[in-house]
py3Dmol code that shows the C-alpha trace and the ligand (Angstrom):
import py3Dmol

protein = """\
ATOM      1  CA  MET A   1       2.843 -22.022  30.284  1.00  0.00           C
ATOM      2  CA  ASP A   2       2.386 -23.194  26.709  1.00  0.00           C
ATOM      3  CA  ASN A   3       3.499 -21.227  23.665  1.00  0.00           C
ATOM      4  CA  TRP A   4       0.088 -19.615  23.223  1.00  0.00           C
ATOM      5  CA  GLU A   5       0.217 -18.269  26.753  1.00  0.00           C
ATOM      6  CA  LYS A   6       3.838 -17.130  26.440  1.00  0.00           C
ATOM      7  CA  ALA A   7       3.134 -15.329  23.162  1.00  0.00           C
ATOM      8  CA  ALA A   8       0.032 -13.755  24.657  1.00  0.00           C
ATOM      9  CA  LYS A   9       1.952 -12.434  27.660  1.00  0.00           C
ATOM     10  CA  ILE A  10       4.493 -10.832  25.290  1.00  0.00           C
ATOM     11  CA  SER A  11       1.603  -9.254  23.329  1.00  0.00           C
ATOM     12  CA  ALA A  12       0.133  -7.854  26.526  1.00  0.00           C
ATOM     13  CA  GLN A  13       3.453  -6.426  27.752  1.00  0.00           C
ATOM     14  CA  ALA A  14       4.214  -4.887  24.357  1.00  0.00           C
ATOM     15  CA  ARG A  15       0.666  -3.408  24.200  1.00  0.00           C
ATOM     16  CA  ASP A  16       1.015  -1.839  27.646  1.00  0.00           C
ATOM     17  CA  TYR A  17       4.459  -0.499  26.749  1.00  0.00           C
ATOM     18  CA  GLY A  18       3.072   0.880  23.467  1.00  0.00           C
ATOM     19  CA  LYS A  19       0.189   2.565  25.256  1.00  0.00           C
ATOM     20  CA  GLY A  20       2.748   4.594  27.201  1.00  0.00           C
ATOM     21  CA  LEU A  21       4.333   5.768  23.955  1.00  0.00           C
ATOM     22  CA  CYS A  22       1.071   7.131  22.578  1.00  0.00           C
ATOM     23  CA  LYS A  23       1.574  10.821  23.412  1.00  0.00           C
ATOM     24  CA  GLU A  24       1.052  14.081  21.572  1.00  0.00           C
ATOM     25  CA  GLY A  25       3.897  14.629  19.085  1.00  0.00           C
ATOM     26  CA  ALA A  26       5.053  11.018  19.027  1.00  0.00           C
ATOM     27  CA  LYS A  27       5.851   9.698  15.540  1.00  0.00           C
ATOM     28  CA  HIS A  28       3.727   6.798  14.338  1.00  0.00           C
ATOM     29  CA  LEU A  29       6.887   5.228  12.934  1.00  0.00           C
ATOM     30  CA  ASP A  30       8.752   5.410  16.241  1.00  0.00           C
ATOM     31  CA  ILE A  31       5.878   3.842  18.119  1.00  0.00           C
ATOM     32  CA  ALA A  32       5.537   0.982  15.665  1.00  0.00           C
ATOM     33  CA  GLU A  33       9.259   0.257  15.599  1.00  0.00           C
ATOM     34  CA  LYS A  34       9.643   0.464  19.363  1.00  0.00           C
ATOM     35  CA  VAL A  35       6.711  -1.870  19.955  1.00  0.00           C
ATOM     36  CA  GLU A  36       7.976  -4.358  17.364  1.00  0.00           C
ATOM     37  CA  ALA A  37      11.449  -4.180  19.003  1.00  0.00           C
ATOM     38  CA  LYS A  38       9.868  -4.795  22.424  1.00  0.00           C
ATOM     39  CA  ILE A  39       8.144  -7.914  21.110  1.00  0.00           C
ATOM     40  CA  ARG A  40      11.479  -9.263  19.889  1.00  0.00           C
ATOM     41  CA  GLU A  41      13.265  -8.226  23.095  1.00  0.00           C
ATOM     42  CA  LEU A  42      10.705 -10.254  25.071  1.00  0.00           C
ATOM     43  CA  GLY A  43      11.408 -13.350  22.965  1.00  0.00           C
ATOM     44  CA  GLY A  44       8.609 -13.199  20.401  1.00  0.00           C
ATOM     45  CA  LYS A  45       8.149 -11.993  16.848  1.00  0.00           C
ATOM     46  CA  PRO A  46       5.413  -9.717  15.548  1.00  0.00           C
ATOM     47  CA  SER A  47       2.351 -11.629  14.353  1.00  0.00           C
ATOM     48  CA  PHE A  48       1.832  -8.717  11.917  1.00  0.00           C
ATOM     49  CA  PRO A  49       3.100  -5.154  11.531  1.00  0.00           C
ATOM     50  CA  VAL A  50       2.017  -2.869  14.411  1.00  0.00           C
ATOM     51  CA  ASP A  51      -1.042  -0.936  13.307  1.00  0.00           C
ATOM     52  CA  ILE A  52      -1.575   2.660  14.352  1.00  0.00           C
ATOM     53  CA  SER A  53      -5.009   3.554  13.053  1.00  0.00           C
ATOM     54  CA  VAL A  54      -6.244   7.029  13.954  1.00  0.00           C
ATOM     55  CA  ASN A  55      -9.725   8.541  14.281  1.00  0.00           C
ATOM     56  CA  ASN A  56     -11.959   7.297  11.397  1.00  0.00           C
ATOM     57  CA  MET A  57      -9.385   4.687  10.388  1.00  0.00           C
ATOM     58  CA  ALA A  58     -10.643   1.460  11.947  1.00  0.00           C
ATOM     59  CA  ALA A  59      -7.675  -0.811  11.172  1.00  0.00           C
ATOM     60  CA  HIS A  60      -4.730  -1.751   8.950  1.00  0.00           C
ATOM     61  CA  ALA A  61      -2.859   1.581   9.004  1.00  0.00           C
ATOM     62  CA  SER A  62       0.773   0.860   9.624  1.00  0.00           C
ATOM     63  CA  PRO A  63       3.641   3.363   9.142  1.00  0.00           C
ATOM     64  CA  PHE A  64       5.573   3.312   5.880  1.00  0.00           C
ATOM     65  CA  PRO A  65       9.386   3.269   5.895  1.00  0.00           C
ATOM     66  CA  ASN A  66       9.703   7.049   5.768  1.00  0.00           C
ATOM     67  CA  ASP A  67       6.528   7.869   7.566  1.00  0.00           C
ATOM     68  CA  THR A  68       6.472  11.364   9.136  1.00  0.00           C
ATOM     69  CA  LYS A  69       3.000  11.359  10.762  1.00  0.00           C
ATOM     70  CA  VAL A  70       2.821  12.363  14.437  1.00  0.00           C
ATOM     71  CA  LEU A  71       0.050  11.878  16.983  1.00  0.00           C
ATOM     72  CA  LEU A  72      -2.022  14.994  17.473  1.00  0.00           C
ATOM     73  CA  LYS A  73      -3.979  16.165  20.487  1.00  0.00           C
ATOM     74  CA  GLY A  74      -7.467  14.622  20.405  1.00  0.00           C
ATOM     75  CA  ASP A  75      -6.479  11.674  18.156  1.00  0.00           C
ATOM     76  CA  ILE A  76      -8.293   8.397  18.851  1.00  0.00           C
ATOM     77  CA  VAL A  77      -5.483   5.879  18.360  1.00  0.00           C
ATOM     78  CA  LYS A  78      -6.056   2.162  17.802  1.00  0.00           C
ATOM     79  CA  LEU A  79      -2.778   0.371  18.643  1.00  0.00           C
ATOM     80  CA  ASP A  80      -3.147  -3.152  17.278  1.00  0.00           C
ATOM     81  CA  LEU A  81      -0.348  -5.691  17.626  1.00  0.00           C
ATOM     82  CA  GLY A  82       0.465  -9.281  18.332  1.00  0.00           C
ATOM     83  CA  ALA A  83       3.328 -11.540  19.164  1.00  0.00           C
ATOM     84  CA  HIS A  84       3.937 -15.106  18.078  1.00  0.00           C
ATOM     85  CA  ILE A  85       6.382 -17.746  19.223  1.00  0.00           C
ATOM     86  CA  ASP A  86       7.225 -20.354  16.574  1.00  0.00           C
ATOM     87  CA  GLY A  87       3.988 -19.570  14.790  1.00  0.00           C
ATOM     88  CA  PHE A  88       1.684 -19.604  17.821  1.00  0.00           C
ATOM     89  CA  VAL A  89      -0.149 -16.358  16.931  1.00  0.00           C
ATOM     90  CA  THR A  90      -1.766 -13.952  19.383  1.00  0.00           C
ATOM     91  CA  ASP A  91      -3.454 -10.607  18.745  1.00  0.00           C
ATOM     92  CA  THR A  92      -4.451  -7.677  21.014  1.00  0.00           C
ATOM     93  CA  GLU A  93      -5.480  -4.073  20.709  1.00  0.00           C
ATOM     94  CA  ILE A  94      -6.081  -0.950  22.832  1.00  0.00           C
ATOM     95  CA  THR A  95      -7.564   2.461  22.039  1.00  0.00           C
ATOM     96  CA  VAL A  96      -5.994   5.642  23.449  1.00  0.00           C
ATOM     97  CA  GLU A  97      -7.214   9.216  23.229  1.00  0.00           C
ATOM     98  CA  ILE A  98      -4.275  11.653  22.976  1.00  0.00           C
ATOM     99  CA  GLY A  99      -4.301  14.500  25.467  1.00  0.00           C
ATOM    100  CA  THR A 100      -8.068  14.945  25.717  1.00  0.00           C
ATOM    101  CA  ASN A 101     -10.982  13.071  27.214  1.00  0.00           C
ATOM    102  CA  LYS A 102     -13.809  13.897  24.832  1.00  0.00           C
ATOM    103  CA  HIS A 103     -14.470  10.418  23.580  1.00  0.00           C
ATOM    104  CA  ALA A 104     -14.278   8.377  26.761  1.00  0.00           C
ATOM    105  CA  LYS A 105     -17.813   7.010  26.119  1.00  0.00           C
ATOM    106  CA  LEU A 106     -16.870   5.717  22.676  1.00  0.00           C
ATOM    107  CA  ILE A 107     -13.737   4.063  24.016  1.00  0.00           C
ATOM    108  CA  LYS A 108     -15.608   2.565  26.956  1.00  0.00           C
ATOM    109  CA  ALA A 109     -18.261   1.156  24.610  1.00  0.00           C
ATOM    110  CA  ALA A 110     -15.722  -1.084  22.864  1.00  0.00           C
ATOM    111  CA  GLU A 111     -14.102  -2.041  26.183  1.00  0.00           C
ATOM    112  CA  ASP A 112     -17.477  -2.965  27.744  1.00  0.00           C
ATOM    113  CA  ALA A 113     -18.505  -4.832  24.628  1.00  0.00           C
ATOM    114  CA  LEU A 114     -15.338  -6.914  24.763  1.00  0.00           C
ATOM    115  CA  GLN A 115     -15.947  -7.673  28.431  1.00  0.00           C
ATOM    116  CA  ALA A 116     -19.579  -8.679  27.691  1.00  0.00           C
ATOM    117  CA  ALA A 117     -18.335 -11.001  24.921  1.00  0.00           C
ATOM    118  CA  ILE A 118     -15.664 -12.517  27.196  1.00  0.00           C
ATOM    119  CA  ASP A 119     -18.398 -13.140  29.815  1.00  0.00           C
ATOM    120  CA  VAL A 120     -20.401 -15.300  27.420  1.00  0.00           C
ATOM    121  CA  VAL A 121     -17.491 -17.271  25.935  1.00  0.00           C
ATOM    122  CA  LYS A 122     -17.470 -20.918  26.916  1.00  0.00           C
ATOM    123  CA  PRO A 123     -17.544 -24.256  25.099  1.00  0.00           C
ATOM    124  CA  GLY A 124     -20.935 -24.651  23.386  1.00  0.00           C
ATOM    125  CA  VAL A 125     -21.825 -20.965  23.117  1.00  0.00           C
ATOM    126  CA  LYS A 126     -23.107 -19.924  19.705  1.00  0.00           C
ATOM    127  CA  LEU A 127     -21.190 -17.310  17.710  1.00  0.00           C
ATOM    128  CA  CYS A 128     -24.354 -15.213  17.269  1.00  0.00           C
ATOM    129  CA  GLN A 129     -24.644 -14.993  21.083  1.00  0.00           C
ATOM    130  CA  ILE A 130     -21.215 -13.368  21.258  1.00  0.00           C
ATOM    131  CA  GLY A 131     -22.241 -11.000  18.469  1.00  0.00           C
ATOM    132  CA  ALA A 132     -25.463 -10.151  20.239  1.00  0.00           C
ATOM    133  CA  ALA A 133     -23.575  -9.345  23.486  1.00  0.00           C
ATOM    134  CA  VAL A 134     -21.269  -6.985  21.574  1.00  0.00           C
ATOM    135  CA  GLU A 135     -24.044  -5.332  19.630  1.00  0.00           C
ATOM    136  CA  ASP A 136     -26.246  -4.831  22.690  1.00  0.00           C
ATOM    137  CA  VAL A 137     -23.517  -3.047  24.696  1.00  0.00           C
ATOM    138  CA  ILE A 138     -22.465  -0.790  21.842  1.00  0.00           C
ATOM    139  CA  THR A 139     -25.958   0.197  20.684  1.00  0.00           C
ATOM    140  CA  SER A 140     -27.050   0.759  24.309  1.00  0.00           C
ATOM    141  CA  ALA A 141     -24.204   3.250  24.612  1.00  0.00           C
ATOM    142  CA  GLY A 142     -25.552   5.105  21.563  1.00  0.00           C
ATOM    143  CA  PHE A 143     -23.040   3.858  18.984  1.00  0.00           C
ATOM    144  CA  ASN A 144     -22.886   1.308  16.183  1.00  0.00           C
ATOM    145  CA  PRO A 145     -20.715  -1.804  16.039  1.00  0.00           C
ATOM    146  CA  ILE A 146     -18.732  -2.175  12.836  1.00  0.00           C
ATOM    147  CA  ARG A 147     -20.493  -5.065  11.133  1.00  0.00           C
ATOM    148  CA  ASN A 148     -18.034  -5.911   8.436  1.00  0.00           C
ATOM    149  CA  LEU A 149     -15.098  -6.292  10.822  1.00  0.00           C
ATOM    150  CA  SER A 150     -15.010  -9.276  13.102  1.00  0.00           C
ATOM    151  CA  GLY A 151     -13.030 -11.323  15.573  1.00  0.00           C
ATOM    152  CA  HIS A 152     -11.451 -14.506  14.348  1.00  0.00           C
ATOM    153  CA  GLY A 153      -9.745 -17.721  15.159  1.00  0.00           C
ATOM    154  CA  VAL A 154      -5.957 -17.655  15.410  1.00  0.00           C
ATOM    155  CA  ASP A 155      -3.863 -20.676  14.479  1.00  0.00           C
ATOM    156  CA  MET A 156      -0.321 -21.707  13.638  1.00  0.00           C
ATOM    157  CA  TRP A 157       1.199 -19.039  11.354  1.00  0.00           C
ATOM    158  CA  THR A 158      -2.302 -17.695  10.682  1.00  0.00           C
ATOM    159  CA  VAL A 159      -3.775 -14.485  12.067  1.00  0.00           C
ATOM    160  CA  HIS A 160      -7.286 -14.831  10.627  1.00  0.00           C
ATOM    161  CA  THR A 161      -8.984 -18.188  10.451  1.00  0.00           C
ATOM    162  CA  ALA A 162     -12.359 -19.700  11.271  1.00  0.00           C
ATOM    163  CA  PRO A 163     -14.471 -19.063  13.297  1.00  0.00           C
ATOM    164  CA  THR A 164     -15.582 -15.561  12.424  1.00  0.00           C
ATOM    165  CA  ILE A 165     -16.642 -13.872  15.668  1.00  0.00           C
ATOM    166  CA  PRO A 166     -19.318 -11.337  14.699  1.00  0.00           C
ATOM    167  CA  ASN A 167     -19.748  -7.892  16.223  1.00  0.00           C
ATOM    168  CA  PHE A 168     -23.534  -8.158  15.868  1.00  0.00           C
ATOM    169  CA  ASP A 169     -26.157 -10.876  16.035  1.00  0.00           C
ATOM    170  CA  ASN A 170     -25.649 -12.429  12.597  1.00  0.00           C
ATOM    171  CA  GLY A 171     -27.624 -15.581  13.394  1.00  0.00           C
ATOM    172  CA  ASP A 172     -24.570 -17.864  13.191  1.00  0.00           C
ATOM    173  CA  GLN A 173     -25.430 -21.028  15.126  1.00  0.00           C
ATOM    174  CA  THR A 174     -21.874 -22.421  15.086  1.00  0.00           C
ATOM    175  CA  LYS A 175     -20.730 -23.357  18.601  1.00  0.00           C
ATOM    176  CA  LEU A 176     -17.361 -22.612  20.180  1.00  0.00           C
ATOM    177  CA  GLU A 177     -15.336 -25.636  21.174  1.00  0.00           C
ATOM    178  CA  GLU A 178     -13.085 -26.157  24.166  1.00  0.00           C
ATOM    179  CA  GLY A 179      -9.438 -25.350  23.408  1.00  0.00           C
ATOM    180  CA  GLN A 180     -10.088 -23.101  20.389  1.00  0.00           C
ATOM    181  CA  HIS A 181      -7.937 -19.994  20.235  1.00  0.00           C
ATOM    182  CA  ILE A 182      -9.884 -16.901  19.217  1.00  0.00           C
ATOM    183  CA  ALA A 183      -9.442 -13.147  19.090  1.00  0.00           C
ATOM    184  CA  ILE A 184     -12.517 -11.012  19.925  1.00  0.00           C
ATOM    185  CA  GLU A 185     -12.416  -7.429  18.712  1.00  0.00           C
ATOM    186  CA  PRO A 186     -15.458  -5.202  19.010  1.00  0.00           C
ATOM    187  CA  PHE A 187     -15.334  -1.871  17.171  1.00  0.00           C
ATOM    188  CA  ALA A 188     -17.615   1.024  18.190  1.00  0.00           C
ATOM    189  CA  THR A 189     -18.295   4.019  15.990  1.00  0.00           C
ATOM    190  CA  ASP A 190     -20.475   7.145  15.820  1.00  0.00           C
ATOM    191  CA  GLY A 191     -20.659   6.482  12.055  1.00  0.00           C
ATOM    192  CA  GLU A 192     -22.842   4.032  10.155  1.00  0.00           C
ATOM    193  CA  GLY A 193     -20.814   0.981  11.262  1.00  0.00           C
ATOM    194  CA  PHE A 194     -19.099  -0.279   8.131  1.00  0.00           C
ATOM    195  CA  VAL A 195     -15.540  -0.013   6.835  1.00  0.00           C
ATOM    196  CA  LYS A 196     -14.529   0.361   3.202  1.00  0.00           C
ATOM    197  CA  ASP A 197     -11.244  -0.372   1.493  1.00  0.00           C
ATOM    198  CA  GLY A 198      -8.916   2.665   1.661  1.00  0.00           C
ATOM    199  CA  LYS A 199      -5.416   3.386   0.443  1.00  0.00           C
ATOM    200  CA  PRO A 200      -2.650   0.755   0.266  1.00  0.00           C
ATOM    201  CA  SER A 201      -1.348   0.161   3.816  1.00  0.00           C
ATOM    202  CA  GLY A 202       2.258  -1.002   3.342  1.00  0.00           C
ATOM    203  CA  ILE A 203       1.196  -4.290   4.969  1.00  0.00           C
ATOM    204  CA  PHE A 204       1.746  -7.249   2.670  1.00  0.00           C
ATOM    205  CA  GLY A 205       1.200 -10.987   2.690  1.00  0.00           C
ATOM    206  CA  LEU A 206       2.580 -13.820   0.598  1.00  0.00           C
ATOM    207  CA  ILE A 207      -0.375 -15.315  -1.293  1.00  0.00           C
ATOM    208  CA  ASN A 208       0.838 -17.249  -4.311  1.00  0.00           C
ATOM    209  CA  LEU A 209       4.212 -18.942  -4.576  1.00  0.00           C
ATOM    210  CA  LYS A 210       4.902 -18.986  -8.272  1.00  0.00           C
ATOM    211  CA  PRO A 211       8.155 -18.807 -10.171  1.00  0.00           C
ATOM    212  CA  VAL A 212       9.409 -15.309 -11.012  1.00  0.00           C
ATOM    213  CA  ARG A 213      12.243 -14.279 -13.310  1.00  0.00           C
ATOM    214  CA  LEU A 214      13.852 -11.477 -11.327  1.00  0.00           C
ATOM    215  CA  ASP A 215      16.713 -12.643  -9.098  1.00  0.00           C
ATOM    216  CA  SER A 216      16.162 -10.001  -6.432  1.00  0.00           C
ATOM    217  CA  ALA A 217      12.483 -11.035  -6.353  1.00  0.00           C
ATOM    218  CA  ARG A 218      13.379 -14.668  -5.838  1.00  0.00           C
ATOM    219  CA  ARG A 219      15.593 -13.676  -2.955  1.00  0.00           C
ATOM    220  CA  MET A 220      12.832 -11.644  -1.413  1.00  0.00           C
ATOM    221  CA  ILE A 221      10.381 -14.563  -1.698  1.00  0.00           C
ATOM    222  CA  ALA A 222      12.904 -16.893  -0.047  1.00  0.00           C
ATOM    223  CA  HIS A 223      13.374 -14.366   2.768  1.00  0.00           C
ATOM    224  CA  LEU A 224       9.612 -13.915   3.245  1.00  0.00           C
ATOM    225  CA  GLN A 225       9.000 -17.666   3.375  1.00  0.00           C
ATOM    226  CA  GLU A 226      11.758 -18.127   5.891  1.00  0.00           C
ATOM    227  CA  GLU A 227      10.821 -15.245   8.184  1.00  0.00           C
ATOM    228  CA  TYR A 228       7.031 -14.814   7.881  1.00  0.00           C
ATOM    229  CA  LYS A 229       5.546 -17.789   6.016  1.00  0.00           C
ATOM    230  CA  THR A 230       1.964 -16.643   5.498  1.00  0.00           C
ATOM    231  CA  LEU A 231       1.977 -13.943   8.194  1.00  0.00           C
ATOM    232  CA  PRO A 232       1.527 -10.314   7.169  1.00  0.00           C
ATOM    233  CA  PHE A 233       4.748  -8.306   6.934  1.00  0.00           C
ATOM    234  CA  SER A 234       5.641  -4.628   6.604  1.00  0.00           C
ATOM    235  CA  GLY A 235       7.454  -3.019   3.685  1.00  0.00           C
ATOM    236  CA  ARG A 236       9.604  -1.540   6.485  1.00  0.00           C
ATOM    237  CA  TRP A 237      10.865  -5.010   7.363  1.00  0.00           C
ATOM    238  CA  VAL A 238      12.401  -5.756   3.951  1.00  0.00           C
ATOM    239  CA  GLN A 239      14.185  -2.467   3.273  1.00  0.00           C
ATOM    240  CA  HIS A 240      17.543  -4.170   3.750  1.00  0.00           C
ATOM    241  CA  LEU A 241      16.943  -6.274   0.624  1.00  0.00           C
ATOM    242  CA  GLN A 242      18.130  -5.145  -2.768  1.00  0.00           C
ATOM    243  CA  ASN A 243      15.716  -2.743  -4.600  1.00  0.00           C
ATOM    244  CA  ALA A 244      13.166  -3.513  -1.912  1.00  0.00           C
ATOM    245  CA  ASN A 245      10.401  -1.119  -2.991  1.00  0.00           C
ATOM    246  CA  PHE A 246      10.733  -1.984  -6.660  1.00  0.00           C
ATOM    247  CA  VAL A 247      10.659  -5.694  -5.853  1.00  0.00           C
ATOM    248  CA  LEU A 248       7.606  -5.277  -3.623  1.00  0.00           C
ATOM    249  CA  ARG A 249       5.738  -3.549  -6.492  1.00  0.00           C
ATOM    250  CA  TYR A 250       6.869  -6.260  -8.915  1.00  0.00           C
ATOM    251  CA  LEU A 251       5.718  -9.096  -6.650  1.00  0.00           C
ATOM    252  CA  GLU A 252       2.411  -7.361  -6.027  1.00  0.00           C
ATOM    253  CA  LYS A 253       1.885  -6.958  -9.781  1.00  0.00           C
ATOM    254  CA  GLU A 254       2.822 -10.625 -10.342  1.00  0.00           C
ATOM    255  CA  GLY A 255       0.226 -11.660  -7.729  1.00  0.00           C
ATOM    256  CA  VAL A 256       2.824 -13.289  -5.471  1.00  0.00           C
ATOM    257  CA  ILE A 257       2.108 -10.909  -2.586  1.00  0.00           C
ATOM    258  CA  ARG A 258      -0.932  -8.835  -1.839  1.00  0.00           C
ATOM    259  CA  GLN A 259      -1.024  -5.452  -0.146  1.00  0.00           C
ATOM    260  CA  TYR A 260      -3.809  -4.952   2.371  1.00  0.00           C
ATOM    261  CA  PRO A 261      -5.858  -1.727   2.123  1.00  0.00           C
ATOM    262  CA  GLU A 262      -6.360   0.581   5.063  1.00  0.00           C
ATOM    263  CA  LEU A 263      -9.898   0.274   6.465  1.00  0.00           C
ATOM    264  CA  PRO A 264     -11.578   3.641   7.129  1.00  0.00           C
ATOM    265  CA  GLU A 265     -15.114   3.812   8.489  1.00  0.00           C
ATOM    266  CA  LYS A 266     -17.379   4.360   5.472  1.00  0.00           C
ATOM    267  CA  THR A 267     -19.094   7.511   6.708  1.00  0.00           C
ATOM    268  CA  GLY A 268     -16.031   9.017   8.418  1.00  0.00           C
ATOM    269  CA  GLY A 269     -17.184   8.098  11.932  1.00  0.00           C
ATOM    270  CA  LEU A 270     -14.746   7.998  14.832  1.00  0.00           C
ATOM    271  CA  VAL A 271     -13.818   4.430  15.755  1.00  0.00           C
ATOM    272  CA  SER A 272     -12.747   2.740  18.990  1.00  0.00           C
ATOM    273  CA  GLN A 273     -11.765  -0.893  19.424  1.00  0.00           C
ATOM    274  CA  LYS A 274     -10.564  -3.356  22.007  1.00  0.00           C
ATOM    275  CA  GLU A 275      -9.199  -6.831  21.463  1.00  0.00           C
ATOM    276  CA  HIS A 276      -8.003  -9.834  23.426  1.00  0.00           C
ATOM    277  CA  THR A 277      -6.947 -13.351  22.486  1.00  0.00           C
ATOM    278  CA  LEU A 278      -8.682 -16.139  24.422  1.00  0.00           C
ATOM    279  CA  GLU A 279      -8.561 -19.884  24.747  1.00  0.00           C
ATOM    280  CA  VAL A 280     -12.089 -21.246  24.928  1.00  0.00           C
ATOM    281  CA  GLY A 281     -12.522 -22.934  28.296  1.00  0.00           C
ATOM    282  CA  LYS A 282      -9.483 -21.205  29.746  1.00  0.00           C
ATOM    283  CA  GLY A 283     -10.193 -17.495  29.329  1.00  0.00           C
ATOM    284  CA  VAL A 284      -8.333 -14.363  28.271  1.00  0.00           C
ATOM    285  CA  LEU A 285      -4.640 -14.915  27.456  1.00  0.00           C
ATOM    286  CA  THR A 286      -3.502 -11.384  26.597  1.00  0.00           C
ATOM    287  CA  THR A 287      -3.691  -9.875  30.068  1.00  0.00           C
TER     288      THR A 287
END
"""
ligand_1 = """\
1
CO
Co -7.547 -9.351 15.397
"""
view = py3Dmol.view(width=600, height=400)
view.addModel(protein, "pdb")
view.setStyle({"model": 0}, {"cartoon": {"style": "trace"}})
view.addModel(ligand_1, "xyz")
view.setStyle({"model": 1}, {"stick": {}})
view.zoomTo()
view.show()
């Protein structure tokens, strides 16, 4: 097994473990921390903070350090996570409905769309063909794909890189190549099928290494470079550093780090998702 495969196995185990934690009354914060701890216990590191995005929130909702939110009966939970080993990044996601079964069709639409996409992936296939497969399954089920969210290539220390894997037929004639590592992630919604930028998420990334005056800020930058390089990190993960929240705000203002926004569906539609990491020519790695 190469490092991609090892990291993907850890992602899959952590995802399946996390699925079991998604129960009515469970705290978002506990789930995220337990899943992140599981990834480390299995020998990986989180590719990005565990996301727990509920109902109309499509992605990028991750618990804050003192988060008190709990899962409620009927919640549609997107548990998005990934493990990396020495920078070999993998990414996977599963949607769980808490305590009810009212939205099984919506959840199945994303699952079936991912399977349809996986079925067409091979060296030489055009990106628009993958998008068309996703779009066809989701619209046939009576829902919309989210068009401004897409799958992506994964690479060393990088969660999102080329190619962009569309969730609809966008006409992109670019062909997949043998050995590429990609994450495919269809989103299905009963809304219009677009996300907008929401509130700050507490997920950050280092974007511009420039000199700063504050000592505690320099120490945080050194820590971030050492631990995460360009991978997204959680405000939760730096709370042991001096004046952590003040320094985070300072670095954000200085443009050294950016904070990602939450991504709610524009019209408030419910959202389901499913995601796997694949190697083109080899198949799904996160099983
Ligand atoms: Co992804």
